[in-house]
C-alpha positions in Angstrom: 144.0 85.2 143.7 144.2 88.8 141.5 142.9 89.5 137.4 146.7 91.8 136.5 146.7 90.8 132.8 146.6 94.1 131.1 147.8 95.4 127.4 151.3 94.9 127.9 153.7 93.2 129.9 155.5 95.9 131.4 152.0 97.2 132.4 151.0 93.4 133.9 154.6 92.8 136.0 153.6 95.9 137.4 150.2 94.9 138.5 151.4 91.5 139.0 154.2 92.7 141.6 151.3 95.0 143.7 148.8 92.2 143.9 151.6 90.0 145.6 152.8 93.1 147.4 148.6 93.5 148.2 148.8 89.6 149.8 147.4 88.1 146.3 148.5 84.2 146.3 148.3 84.2 143.1 147.1 85.8 139.9 144.7 84.8 137.0 146.3 86.5 133.6 144.6 86.9 130.0 147.6 87.0 127.4 146.6 90.8 125.7 144.0 90.8 123.9 142.9 93.7 120.7 146.8 93.3 119.0 146.1 89.4 118.5 149.5 87.7 119.6 150.9 85.0 117.6 151.8 82.1 119.8 155.5 83.3 120.3 154.5 86.7 122.0 151.9 84.5 123.8 154.8 82.7 125.1 157.1 85.4 125.7 154.1 87.8 128.1 153.9 84.4 130.5 157.9 84.2 130.2 158.4 87.4 131.2 155.8 87.7 134.3 156.7 84.2 135.4 160.3 84.9 135.6 159.6 89.1 137.1 157.1 88.2 139.8 157.3 84.9 142.2 153.7 84.2 142.3 152.0 81.7 141.1 150.3 82.4 137.4 147.2 80.7 136.5 146.9 81.1 132.8 143.4 82.3 131.4 142.4 80.7 127.7 139.5 82.5 127.0 139.6 83.7 122.4 135.4 83.8 123.1 135.9 87.6 124.9 139.9 88.2 124.3 140.5 87.0 120.5 143.4 85.2 121.6 143.7 81.7 121.9 146.4 80.5 124.0 147.2 76.8 122.1 147.7 72.9 124.1 151.9 73.3 122.2 151.8 76.5 123.7 150.8 75.9 127.3 153.2 72.8 127.5 155.8 74.8 126.6 155.2 77.3 129.9 154.4 74.1 131.7 158.4 74.3 132.0 157.9 77.1 134.8 157.2 76.7 138.3 155.0 79.4 139.2 152.9 78.8 136.2 150.9 75.7 137.4 147.0 76.3 135.9 145.2 77.1 133.7 141.5 78.5 133.4 140.2 77.0 130.2 137.5 78.4 128.9 137.5 78.0 124.9 134.1 75.7 124.9 136.6 73.4 123.0 136.2 69.9 125.6 139.0 68.2 123.7 141.4 70.9 124.8 141.5 69.3 128.3 142.5 65.8 127.3 145.0 67.7 124.8 146.7 69.8 126.9 146.9 67.1 130.0 148.5 64.5 127.2 150.9 67.5 126.8 151.7 68.8 130.0 151.1 65.3 131.8 150.8 66.6 136.1 152.7 70.1 135.2 149.6 71.8 134.7 146.3 71.5 136.4 143.3 71.7 133.7 140.5 74.0 135.4 137.2 74.4 134.1 136.1 77.7 133.1 132.4 77.1 130.9 129.5 76.8 133.6 127.6 75.0 131.0 130.1 72.1 130.5 131.1 71.6 134.3 129.8 68.1 134.7 132.1 66.6 131.2 135.2 68.8 132.4 135.3 67.5 136.1 134.6 63.8 134.6 137.5 64.5 132.0 139.6 65.2 134.9 139.8 69.6 135.5 141.2 69.6 139.0 138.6 73.2 139.8 136.2 74.8 138.4 136.4 78.8 138.6 132.6 79.2 139.3 131.0 82.3 138.9 128.0 80.6 139.8 129.1 79.2 143.3 127.6 82.9 144.6 124.3 82.6 143.3 124.0 78.7 144.6 127.4 77.5 146.4 126.3 74.3 148.0 125.0 73.0 144.9 128.2 74.0 142.5 130.2 72.6 145.5 128.0 69.3 145.8 129.0 68.9 142.4 131.8 69.4 142.0 132.2 66.5 145.2 130.2 63.7 143.6 132.6 64.0 141.0 135.6 63.5 143.0 133.6 60.6 144.8 133.4 58.7 141.3 129.0 59.3 142.2 128.8 60.1 138.3 125.0 59.2 138.3 124.1 61.6 141.0 126.2 64.1 139.9 124.6 63.9 136.6 121.1 64.1 137.9 122.4 67.3 139.9 124.0 68.8 136.9 120.8 68.2 134.5 119.1 70.6 137.2 121.7 73.3 137.7 122.0 73.4 133.0 119.1 76.2 132.6 120.9 78.3 135.1 124.4 77.6 133.8 123.1 77.3 130.1 121.5 81.2 130.7 124.3 82.7 132.1 127.6 81.6 129.4 124.5 83.3 127.0 125.3 86.4 127.5 125.5 89.4 130.4 126.8 86.7 132.9 127.7 89.3 135.6 124.6 90.8 135.5 123.2 87.9 135.1 124.9 87.1 139.2 124.7 89.9 140.3 120.8 90.4 139.9 120.6 86.4 141.3 122.1 87.7 144.2 119.7 90.6 144.9 116.8 88.2 144.4 118.1 85.7 146.7 119.2 88.5 149.2 122.6 88.5 149.1 122.8 92.4 147.7 125.0 91.7 144.2 124.8 95.1 143.9 125.0 96.4 140.2 127.6 95.9 137.2 130.5 98.5 137.0 130.4 100.2 134.1 130.1 100.3 130.8 128.3 97.1 132.0 124.8 97.4 132.8 122.4 95.7 134.8 120.0 93.3 133.4 116.8 94.9 132.2 113.7 94.5 133.6 112.0 92.0 130.5 115.1 89.8 131.3 114.3 89.6 134.7 111.2 86.6 134.6 112.8 84.5 132.9 116.3 84.3 135.7 113.0 84.6 138.2 111.6 81.9 136.9 115.2 79.3 136.8 115.9 80.3 140.5 112.3 78.9 141.5 113.1 75.9 139.5 115.9 75.4 140.9 113.8 75.8 144.5 116.1 78.4 145.6 113.8 81.0 145.6 
């Protein structure tokens, strides 16, 4: 799955077409940012891309970073398209999960897109978790998902609280830089963020290292 979103519908269609030709199974599309489209414009954007390119689309609602909120009623309108079967919900509003499910039924799979709401989101029925943390502790994140699916909630909650310091830290700031630095600390060669984003400052590394040590992975 590749992120192919752009400011314009035309460019998004071009990038999505390229992704399909390159072999992607699906694309992740945040709505056009900065220009602050209204709900009708958001609907037209996704509709036009869905009609133009026969590839599965995961809507990406992240108003915190994009400045654009895809409301549940708009999601329900877009659920009519067979190749828009998913939404990555990153509004940090836990109510959005049941709102979307009530409006869309089984036409849209809601995926968790907020690290320190993972347990709550999965408990409420999210079908998946778009999980940056899995680059650091893949087994723990998979275990959390599987425990919730198996309805072993007490075990899942215990693991979740163990993971929470890391999840909260990642969501607080510089998620990409922290992911890469944590991978470097664990010998996984995370490298450096692409500019304009900077590596984690030396002053912040001890706190991240302590979180990893407390998790028992460092």
